[in-house]
N, C-alpha and C positions, 0 to 999 in steps of 0.2 A: 293488694287491691281487693276490695270487697266486691264480689260479683252479685248483682241483683238477682232476685228470683224472676220467674216468668211474669210478663205483663198480663194485664187483663185480656188484652187482644190475643196474646199467645195462648192463654188458657182457653179462651172461647174457641180458637181455631182447633186446638187439640181435642176439645170436647166435640166440636162439630165433626171432626175426622174419625170419631170413635162411635161406630154404629150402636154399640151397647149402651151408651149414655141415654138415660131415660127409660131404658127397658128394665134394668136392675141397678141396685147400688152394689158395685163390684169392689169389695174390700178383700179380694183374694188374688191380688197381683203377684204374691210370692208363690202362688200355685201356677196360674196362667194369667198373663196380662191380656186385656182386651185389645186385639189387634186394630191398628188404625186402617182406614180405608186404603191408603196407598199400598200397604202390605197385602191386604186382601186382594186388591186389584191385580197386583203383580203375580201373586200365586195363581189366581184364577186364569189370568191371561196366559200364563205358561202352560197350565193344564189344558186349556183350550187348544193351544198350539200343538201340544203333544197329541191330542185327540185328532187334530186336523192333518198333521204332516208326519207324525211318528215321534217317538221319544228321543231316539238318537239324533234325528234331524232337527228337532226342536232345541236340543242342547247345543248343537253346532250353530244354529241360527242365533242363539242367545248367549254366545260366548262372552260378549262384552258385559252382559248382566251378571253372568257367573263370576267373571273377574272382579266386578264391582264389590262382591262380597269380601274379597281379600283386602282391598283398599279401604273399604268402610270399617271393617273390624279392626284393621291396623290403626286407623285414625281414632277409633273408639278407645283403644287401649294404649296408644302411644308407641306402636312398634312399626316394623317394616312389613309389607305384605308377604314377603317370602317367609316370615316367621309365623304365619297363620295357617292353620289347617281347618278344613271343614269336617266336623264329626257329627254323628247323628244325635248326640245329646251330651249334656255336661258330665254325666257319670262316665260315659265311655271316653270322653276327652280326658278326664282325670286319670282314668285307667291306662290310657295309652301312654301318658307320661310316667305314671307310677310304675307300671309293669315294664317300662322300658329301661329302668335302672337296674344295673347288674348287682343286686344285693348279694352279699356273702354272709355266711354264718358269723354272728357276733356284731354285725352292723347295727346301728341304732337309729331310730326315727323319733324325732321330737314332734309332738303335736299337743293340741289343747282340748279343752272340754267342749268347744263349739263344733267339733268335727261331725260331719254327716255320717249317718249310719252306713251308707254304701262305702264311704271312704274308710271308716274304721274297721269294718269287716274285712276289707282288702288288706289293711295292716295286719289283722289277725291271721289272715290266710298266709301272708308272707312270713309271719312269725312261725306258723306251723310248717310251711314249705321250706324255708331257707334258714330258720333259726335266728332271725333278726330279733332285736329287742325294741319295745315301744316305751318311750319316756313320756308319760302323760303329765303335762305342766298344768298346775292349778290356775284358777283365776285370781286376780288381785282383789282388793277390797271393793273395787268398783264393779267387778264382774267381767272385765276383759282379761285376755291372757296376761299372766304375770310376767312382765318383761325381764325382771331380775332373775326370776326362777327359770325362765327360758334360757337365759345366758348361762346360768349355772349348770343347766342340764346338758349342755353341749360338751362332749368328750372327744378325744381323738378318733373314736370309732363312730361318731355321728356322721351319717351320710346325707340325711335329708331333714329339713324342717317342712312339715305339712300343716298348713293353716287354712281354716275356713274363714273367709273375710267377713261375711254376714251370715250367721246361722239362721236356721229356719224357725227356731223355737224361742227367740227373744229379740228385743230391739237392738241388740248389740251390733256395732261396727267395730271389728277388731283393728288394732293399730298396725296395719300391714306394713307401712313404711318403716316403723321402728323395728319390727321383726326382720325386715329386709336388711337393715343396717347390721343387726346381730349376725344374721346368716352370712353376709358379705365379709364381715370381720373374721368369721371363723372359716371362711372358704368352703362352705358346704352348699349343696343344692337346696333350692327353696321352691316349693310347689304351692300355689295359691288357688283355692277353690273360690271362684268369683261368680258362682251361679246366681246368687241373689244380689250381688253388687253391680254386675254389668247391666247398665241401663237405669240403675237406681242412684248411683253416685259416680263422680268422675273417677276414671282409672288411668294410671300411667305406669306402665311396667318399668320404665327407666327409673322413675322416682320411687316406686315400691321396692325395686331391687329383686323381684322374683325372676327365676329362670323359666318357669312354666306357669301358665294360668289357664284354667278351664272355665268355660261359660256356656250358658244355654240360650236358646232363642225364645222360649215360650214364657219366660217370667217377665222381668222388668224391661227387657228389650221389646216385648210385645210382638215378637216374631212368630213364625209357625211352630207348632209342636213337631217333634222329631227332628230338631235342628240344634246344633251346638258348634262350639269352636274350641280350638286349642292354640295357645301361643307357646312357642318354644324358642328361646333365645338362640341366635346363631352361635353364641359363645359356648353353649353346652350341647348343641345339636349332635355332635359326634360322640358325646358321652352317653347317649341314649340309643338303645336298639329297639325299634318298634316290636311289640310282642307278636305281631303277625304282619305279613306283607302281601302285596299283590301287584298287578301290573300298573297300578297308580303310584305305588310307593317305591317301586324298584324297576330297574331296567335289566332285562335278561340279556347278558352279554354273549354267552355261548352255552354249549351243552352243560357245562359245569360251573358257570359263574354268573353272578348278578351284582349290581351295585345299587345302593339306595340313592334316590334322587337327592340333590344337594340343598334341600330346603325342607320346611316343615310339612310339606305335602307327603313326605315319607310316612306320616302317621295317618293318612287318609286311606280309604278304600275307593276303588273305581266306581262301583255302583253306589248311588246315593239318591236322596230325595232332591232331585234337581230343582223342582219348583220351590222347595223349601229353602234351598241355598239362595235362589233369586230373592225370595221373600225376606230372608234374614239380612241380606245385604241392604235391601230397601229399609228394613226396620232400623238398622244401625245408622244409616244415612239420615233417616227421619229424626232420630234422637239427636244426632250431631247437629242437624240443622237448627234446632232450638237451643243447643248448647247444654252439655251435660252438667256444667256447674249450675246453670239456672234451673234445669230440671231437678237436680239433686237438692238444691235449696228449697224448691217447692215441695218435694216429697218429704223431706225432713221436717219442714214447717208443719205440714199436715199431720205427720206422725206426732209431733210435739203437742199440737192442739188436741188430738184425740186422747193422748195420754193424760193431759191436763183435765179434760172433761170427764174421762172415766174415773180419774182419781177423786173427783168430787162426788161420785155416787157412793153412798155408804156401803152398799152390798158388793161392790166391785173391788178386787185387788189386782193391780197392774203388776206383772211379773217380768218386766223388762229390766235389763242390766247393762252396765258398761258406761264409760265416760262419754262416748259418742254414740248416739242412737239415730236410727233411720226411720224408714216408713213402715216397718213391721212392728206391730203392737200386740203384745200378748197379755192375757188377763183371764180371770175366772170370777164367777158369781157365787156368792155364798148360797148353798142349798140347791144349786143347779149344776149338773154335770156339763162339762164343755160340749159334749155331743148334743145334749138337749138345748143348750144355748144356740148352737149352730142351727139346729132344726127349727127353733122358734124364729130366729132371724130370717131363715130361708122362707118361712111362710109369709114374711113381710117383704119379700123381694130383695133381701140383702144377702150377699155371698160372703162367707168367712170360711175359715178352715180350722182344724183341730190338730195340734201337735201333741203326740202321746209319748209316754216314757219309753215305749218299745222302739221308738226311733231316736231316742236321746238318752241312752242308758248311762252315759257318763256326765249328764248334766241335770235333767229334771229330777231323777231320784235323789241326787245330792241336795236338791232344794225341797225335798219332800213333796214333789208334785207328780201326780199321775198323768195329768194332761192339762193343756191350756188352750183357750180360744186364741186364734191368730187372725187378726185383722191387718191386712197389708194394703197400703194406699199407694196411688200413683198420681201423676200430675193432672190427669183428667178428672180426678175426684174433686169434690167441692166442699167448701165449708158447710153449705146447707145439707149435704149428704151426711156429714159428720153429726150435725144437730139431729137429723132424723134417726141416725143410727143410735145415738145416745138416748134419745127419747124412747125408741122401741125397746132398747135394752133395759132401761129403767122401768118401763111398764111391765 
């Protein structure tokens, strides 16, 4: 069944709900999305409650809103609420899963060139600490992870496939489901970084086949900064040992014993940004209310339009890759450094970002790129904003 994109009425409502619309042209949603009014209201309301009756008391009074976070994120990724943990950001969520694996010397990890710098340096640390080996799989001719090479890289010593679903430095959407099929057939753990895909495209962990998935609130979900989440499948929960625990993640049985809680909250800490958890639950529910398939169609269509119009400018080179592309568009102008392009657009009230080789050492240098401009669109962006963007860029 073909799922339609958002209707004009839906787009108008989303734009009306976004206070930043009309203030700036925000093409930096892969950095931080503009939060919708219901999210802002929920966070402010909880902070006001904390200031009025106290932080502990506000958390107790808003327990239903806190619990909504688990049900909303579970609905977003196709899991059970007990398989969701609230973490302070996507990097720490990924870390809690990765460092929870009991690696041994000689174990191997398979990954691709789309991996985030924070993830890859963690792989290098584990190589230095435990003596594991990293098998870096190249891209295929389209620019996505080479599935045949990935399958060939798996050995009896392979413990983990670590994949970034949507990298920050190209328009690529990696074939997460196909990678899941390969990992499942080999019987190995599969960790998916979804920090750019959560809120941008539909996710279903059962269809993807990943055992662990990390995500953030601040990007395409349009939630508060300082919020994130981790999915851990019940099937592998007891194969992971949280790298640290506290009274949230474990029960103190007696003087010499404790036991981990029997669900994914064993990866949480007791102290957290409570208003942020409330806000992230609202953000996930807001996206689900419009339908992630429809939101994803809208974002991908805007990305395709921007790529097409940029490609028509003689001085612009688009640097996106992959068979499937999303709402992140990367490019460079002849004779103008990406940081200069970003500054020039900012003077016209347009937000973009820059991805540099220092954060993509296994990708951009391979393509002889020092940096690229990154424009990342969301459903509240408009075709008129794209036209203005292209005009300013061309000028």
